[in-house]
Each structure stands twice: as structure tokens, then as C-alpha cells.
C-alpha positions as CSV (number, residue, x, y, z in Angstrom):
1,M,108.2,120.7,176.2
2,T,108.4,124.6,176.3
3,V,110.9,126.7,174.4
4,F,112.6,127.7,177.7
5,Q,113.1,123.9,178.4
6,S,114.5,123.4,174.9
7,I,116.9,126.3,175.1
8,L,118.2,125.0,178.6
9,L,118.6,121.4,177.4
10,G,120.3,122.9,174.3
11,I,122.8,124.8,176.5
12,V,123.2,121.8,178.5
13,Q,124.0,119.4,175.5
14,G,126.1,122.0,173.7
15,L,128.4,122.6,177.0
16,T,128.5,119.1,178.4
17,E,129.3,117.4,175.2
18,F,132.6,118.9,174.9
19,L,133.3,120.3,178.2
20,P,134.7,117.7,180.5
21,I,131.7,117.4,182.9
22,S,129.6,114.6,181.3
23,S,126.8,115.4,178.9
24,S,124.7,112.2,179.7
25,G,125.0,112.8,183.4
26,H,123.9,116.4,183.2
27,L,121.1,115.6,180.7
28,I,119.9,112.9,183.3
29,I,120.0,115.6,186.2
30,F,118.2,118.3,184.2
31,Q,115.5,115.9,182.9
32,S,114.9,115.1,186.2
33,L,114.7,118.8,187.5
34,L,112.4,119.6,184.6
35,K,110.2,116.7,185.0
36,L,111.0,115.1,181.7
37,S,111.9,111.8,183.0
38,D,109.9,109.9,180.4
39,T,112.7,110.1,177.8
40,S,110.9,107.9,175.3
41,R,108.7,111.0,174.6
42,Y,111.8,113.0,173.5
43,L,113.6,110.8,171.4
44,L,113.6,112.8,168.3
45,F,114.4,116.0,170.3
46,D,117.6,114.2,171.7
47,I,118.6,113.4,168.2
48,V,118.1,117.2,167.1
49,L,120.5,118.2,169.9
50,H,123.1,115.6,169.0
51,V,123.1,116.8,165.3
52,G,123.5,120.4,166.6
53,T,126.8,119.3,168.4
54,L,127.9,117.5,165.4
55,I,127.7,120.9,163.6
56,S,129.7,122.5,166.4
57,I,132.5,120.1,165.7
58,C,132.4,120.7,161.7
59,I,132.5,124.5,162.3
60,V,135.6,124.4,164.7
61,F,137.5,121.6,163.0
62,W,136.3,122.2,159.2
63,K,139.6,121.9,157.6
64,D,140.6,118.8,159.5
65,I,137.3,117.3,158.7
66,K,137.5,118.2,155.1
67,S,141.0,116.6,154.6
68,I,139.9,113.4,156.5
69,T,136.9,113.0,154.4
70,V,138.8,113.4,151.2
71,E,141.2,110.8,152.3
72,F,138.5,108.6,153.3
73,F,136.8,108.6,149.9
74,K,140.3,108.0,148.4
75,L,140.9,105.1,150.5
76,L,137.4,103.8,149.8
77,I,138.0,104.1,146.0
78,G,141.4,102.4,146.5
79,C,139.8,99.4,147.9
80,F,138.6,98.3,144.6
81,D,141.9,99.0,142.9
82,K,144.3,96.0,143.2
83,N,147.5,98.1,143.1
84,S,146.1,100.6,145.6
85,R,145.4,97.6,148.1
86,K,148.9,96.6,147.8
87,N,150.2,99.9,148.8
88,I,148.0,100.3,152.0
89,K,150.6,98.5,154.2
90,S,153.4,100.7,153.1
91,D,151.4,103.8,153.3
92,I,150.4,103.0,157.0
93,K,154.3,102.9,157.8
94,S,155.2,106.1,156.0
95,M,152.2,108.3,156.5
96,N,152.7,111.9,158.1
97,N,149.4,113.8,156.9
98,S,145.7,113.6,157.1
99,K,145.5,110.0,155.9
100,K,147.5,109.0,159.2
101,L,144.8,110.9,161.2
102,L,142.2,109.0,159.5
103,Y,143.7,105.6,160.4
104,L,144.3,106.8,164.0
105,L,140.6,107.7,164.3
106,V,139.5,104.6,162.9
107,V,141.7,102.7,165.4
108,A,140.5,104.8,168.2
109,T,136.8,104.0,167.4
110,V,137.4,100.3,167.3
111,P,136.6,99.8,171.1
112,L,133.1,101.4,170.6
113,I,132.1,98.4,168.9
114,F,131.9,96.6,172.4
115,V,129.1,99.1,173.2
116,V,126.7,97.0,171.1
117,F,127.2,94.0,173.3
118,I,126.7,95.9,176.6
119,K,124.2,98.4,175.3
120,K,121.1,96.9,177.3
121,Y,123.1,97.0,180.5
122,V,124.1,100.6,179.9
123,D,120.5,101.8,179.2
124,A,119.6,100.6,182.7
125,L,122.3,102.8,184.1
126,F,120.6,106.0,182.7
127,S,117.9,105.9,185.3
128,S,120.4,106.2,188.2
129,L,120.9,109.6,189.6
130,L,123.0,107.9,192.5
131,L,125.4,106.2,189.9
132,V,125.7,109.8,188.2
133,G,126.8,111.3,191.4
134,F,129.6,108.7,191.9
135,M,130.8,108.9,188.4
136,L,131.0,112.6,188.5
137,I,133.3,112.3,191.4
138,L,135.5,109.8,189.5
139,T,135.4,112.3,186.5
140,S,136.7,115.0,189.0
141,I,139.7,112.7,190.0
142,I,140.5,112.1,186.3
143,L,140.5,115.9,185.6
144,F,142.9,116.6,188.5
145,L,145.1,113.8,187.3
146,T,145.1,115.3,183.6
147,D,146.5,118.6,185.0
148,K,149.2,116.8,186.9
149,L,150.4,114.8,183.9
150,I,153.8,115.8,182.7
151,D,153.9,117.7,179.3
152,S,154.8,115.9,176.2
153,R,155.6,117.0,172.7
154,K,154.0,114.2,170.6
155,N,151.5,115.0,167.7
156,F,149.7,113.2,165.0
157,S,153.0,112.5,162.9
158,N,154.6,110.4,165.7
159,M,151.4,109.1,167.5
160,S,151.2,105.4,167.4
161,Y,148.3,103.2,166.8
162,L,148.6,101.8,170.0
163,D,148.2,105.4,171.5
164,A,145.0,105.7,169.4
165,L,143.7,102.3,170.8
166,I,144.3,103.3,174.3
167,T,142.6,106.5,174.0
168,G,139.6,104.8,172.3
169,I,139.5,102.3,175.3
170,F,139.1,105.3,177.6
171,Q,136.3,106.6,175.4
172,L,134.5,103.4,176.2
173,F,134.2,104.1,179.7
174,A,132.4,107.3,179.1
175,V,129.2,105.2,178.0
176,I,128.5,105.1,181.8
177,P,126.7,108.3,182.7
178,G,128.6,110.8,184.8
179,I,132.0,110.0,183.2
180,S,133.0,112.7,180.8
181,R,133.7,111.4,177.3
182,S,136.1,114.4,176.4
183,G,137.6,114.4,179.8
184,S,138.4,110.5,179.9
185,T,139.7,110.7,176.2
186,I,141.9,113.7,176.8
187,F,143.3,112.0,179.9
188,G,144.0,109.0,177.7
189,A,145.6,110.9,175.0
190,V,147.9,113.1,177.4
191,L,148.8,109.8,179.2
192,C,150.1,108.6,175.8
193,G,152.2,111.5,175.4
194,L,150.2,113.7,173.1
195,K,150.4,117.5,173.6
196,R,147.6,118.9,175.3
197,E,146.1,120.8,172.4
198,I,146.6,117.8,170.0
199,A,144.9,115.7,172.7
200,V,141.8,117.9,172.7
201,K,141.6,118.0,168.8
202,F,141.9,114.2,168.7
203,S,139.1,113.8,171.4
204,M,136.9,116.2,169.4
205,L,137.4,114.3,166.2
206,M,136.9,111.1,167.9
207,S,133.6,112.4,169.2
208,I,132.2,112.5,165.8
209,M,132.0,108.8,165.5
210,A,130.8,108.6,169.2
211,V,128.0,111.1,168.5
212,L,127.0,109.4,165.1
213,G,126.7,106.1,167.0
214,A,124.5,107.5,169.7
215,L,122.5,109.1,166.9
216,V,122.2,105.4,165.1
217,G,121.0,103.9,168.5
218,T,118.6,106.6,169.1
219,I,117.1,106.7,165.7
220,K,116.7,102.7,166.0
221,D,114.8,103.4,169.2
222,L,112.8,106.2,167.5
223,F,111.5,103.8,164.9
224,S,110.5,101.3,167.4
225,S,108.2,103.9,169.2
226,S,104.6,104.9,168.1
227,A,104.2,108.0,166.1
228,N,102.4,109.9,168.8
229,T,105.3,109.3,171.1
230,L,107.8,110.7,168.5
231,I,106.3,114.1,167.7
232,A,103.4,115.0,170.1
233,Y,105.2,116.3,173.1
234,V,107.6,118.7,171.3
235,P,106.5,121.8,169.2
236,I,108.5,122.6,166.1
237,T,109.9,125.7,167.7
238,S,111.5,123.7,170.4
239,Y,113.1,121.5,167.9
240,L,114.6,124.6,166.0
241,T,115.4,126.2,169.3
242,G,117.3,123.3,170.7
243,F,119.3,122.7,167.6
244,L,120.4,126.2,167.2
245,V,121.3,126.7,170.9
246,S,123.2,123.2,171.1
247,A,125.4,124.1,168.0
248,I,126.2,127.7,169.0
249,T,126.9,126.7,172.5
250,G,129.0,123.8,171.3
251,V,131.3,126.0,169.3
252,F,132.0,128.2,172.3
253,A,132.5,125.3,174.6
254,I,135.1,123.5,172.2
255,R,137.3,126.8,171.8
256,F,136.9,127.5,175.6
257,L,138.2,123.9,176.3
258,I,141.3,124.1,174.1
259,K,142.3,127.3,175.9
260,L,141.8,125.8,179.3
261,I,143.7,122.7,178.8
262,S,146.6,124.5,177.3
263,N,146.8,126.5,180.6
264,R,146.3,123.4,182.9
265,K,143.0,124.8,184.1
266,L,141.0,121.5,184.1
267,K,141.0,121.6,187.9
268,Y,138.2,124.2,187.9
269,F,135.9,121.6,186.0
270,A,137.3,118.8,188.5
271,V,135.9,121.1,191.4
272,Y,132.7,121.5,189.7
273,C,132.0,117.8,189.0
274,L,133.2,117.0,192.6
275,I,130.6,119.4,194.1
276,V,127.8,118.4,191.7
277,G,128.6,114.8,192.2
278,I,128.4,115.1,196.0
279,V,125.1,117.1,195.8
280,V,123.5,114.7,193.6
281,I,124.5,111.8,195.9
282,I,123.0,113.8,198.8
283,F,119.7,114.7,197.2
284,H,119.3,111.9,194.6
285,N,115.9,110.8,196.2
């Protein structure tokens, strides 16, 4: 892998992880174009790119992540205290702060457990360019519908746990390459009545667990591969370049998405996904 290829894949990862155009679908397309189809050789590089996008989320939503992390450790410590355990149920009913957001994110993440049971079937889908084409068209439809949904004023304080669960189910569909994770979760959140900017924030915070889950799965595959397969095909400069490019690009992508969805401009991404999907279907061989 050359430095140019690592820059290109870093840009693709940083943009498509957050913009509603499907990161998995685009990585399959670009790996095919760059003749990097033997993905087992680039598992470590894939991990580096995902870490870069995690850094992007931490930079943009640092205050939220900090407060959620504090609440998580408070909750963890409280689990060992009998009095704190008794107060958990009452806290859930009355929360109106970062602890409420923490619980909402936990509920939204629950559907991802099912990925464990369908992983081998999902992995088989990652070799199909034709499937990517059709799913990009489906993503286009989702984005068009998101722009058409009626505005609502719901935020985290009055968001229900059922809303979080439904949004998490929409995230589950994004394991299929070509379906945008951010697009499907934003659609699910807006469908449940969240304000558009709140829907974007919730989608991005949800992605932390999704990306971490992808990292765990990739690391597992990494240790099942030979040492030569892990390192030999990617020079250290490509790792560093890919990491930096994916992190920087991801920051711009998140901020850009927040502006666009507030102004109902997802239709531009919808048109893009529709065109790319049709092109992929026509030329997938």
C-alpha cells in the first residue's frame, strides 16, 4: 500500500463514517478500484482508520463524552453500593442530565448484540459489489424521506427509552454494506420525534459503540492471522498518514453534516447515493 492509497482510504473512511453515504459500501468500492481486494492483508490498517474516526467523535463531542464517561464510572461504582443500587430505578424516572443520555445510549446499543449471531452471514456480504449498489439506492430513499419528515422539538430530556431502542434497531440495518449507519440512525431518531440537530448528536454518540464493536471484531480477526499478513503489506508511514487523514476528515464531516441536516439538505447525499448505486450496479463486474 502506498502513501497515496492510505491518504485516499483515510479520506473515504473519515467522510463516509459520518456522512450518510455508507462507509462500508465505499470502502468496498475503493478497495476494488485500488486492487486491495485481499482485505485480510490490511486488517491492522483498517483498525487504524477506525481509531482515527473515534478521535474525530471525541474532538467534536468532547464535552458530552466527558460528562457521559463521568456518569458511567459513577454508575459503575454505585453498582457495588447497596443504597445506590436501590436508587437506580428512581433515577431512571427522574433523570434530566447526562446520566439520562448515558442510559439512552446503552438502550440504543442493545440491538447490536444481534450482530454477534449474524456476523458470518454479514461478512459474506462484504464481497458483493452488486449488493452495495442496491443498498446505496435504499440509503438514497432513506435520506429523501428524512428530509420530508415533519420537524419535532423532542430532545434528550423528553426522549423515551423506546425512542432509543427504535433508533438502535435502525443502526442494526447498517451492518449491510451500502446502508449508511448515520443515515439510518438519523432517520430513526427524527422518525421518533427528535430535533434534527439532536438526532445527529445522538447518532454520532451511538457510533462510538458501533465503531468500538467493529474494532473488537477486527482485532479478533487480526490475532487469527499470521504475523506476515498483519504488517508486511503496509509501511508505517501509511499507517500514520491514514490515521491522521481519517481523524481530520472525520471532524469536518461531522460538522458539515450537522449544518446540512438542520437545513434539510440531505437530498444532495440522496442524489449522490442514487447515482453511485446505479453506476455500481451497471459496472459491478
